[in-house]
C-alpha positions, 0 to 999 in steps of 0.5 A: 571474479564476483558473481551475485546470489539471486534467491530462489523459490524455495528461499522465501520467507514471508513475513508479515508487517502491521502498519497504523495509518492514523495522521500518516501522510497518504502518499509516503505511506503508499512508497514505504510499503511497496517497497516493503511489498515488492521486497526491496527493503531485503538485501536478498531482493531479486527483481523477477521473484516475489520476495515481497512480505505483507502487509496490513495497514489499518485505520486507513480512514484515518489517513492524512492528505496535505494541501486542498487534495481533500477536497480538490482530488478526484477519484474517476472511473467510467461504467463502459457505457456512453456517458458513463465517466463518473468521478468523485473527490476524497471526501465522499470516496472516504465516507464512502470505502476509506480502505479504497484509498490507501490500495489505489495509491499503494497499487498504482505504485508497485509494477504493471506487471504479473509479479505488481498485481501479485504483490498487490495481493500482499496488501490487505487494508481496514478502514479500522483497526481491527483486523482478521490476521492476528494468527500471521501474528504480524510484527509492527512496521515502523513507517516516517510518514512525517517528512519536513513537516512543522504541524 
């Protein structure tokens, strides 16, 4: 009889990856990054242990959206006061907080549990080219986000 070996917390080796989001399609980028944050890219994936890696995303302000989402997609939040529903389209959100577009897309692809919150903390998103994580020596993670795109 074969048994599945489960990874122990002492055996976890977290790596740092860097992803350039320039001209990447948002949803495809977010799903691949969520997979790395969860640790599903490793053969030692264990659902109940945070085995994922850290991911740094640069150039979040240059991420692409397909179709008319730039003007038609709306982000909502509520101030918890009567009549406090606030809305912004993607173009306005990109001008004010460009990294939040990518952060939200990745966060919503992670589990809505304590484990998902811990995995989300390993995401580091920056609007420009620079980031303060050079000491971690991140490896470049190449994500093909242009599947089926003829442009």
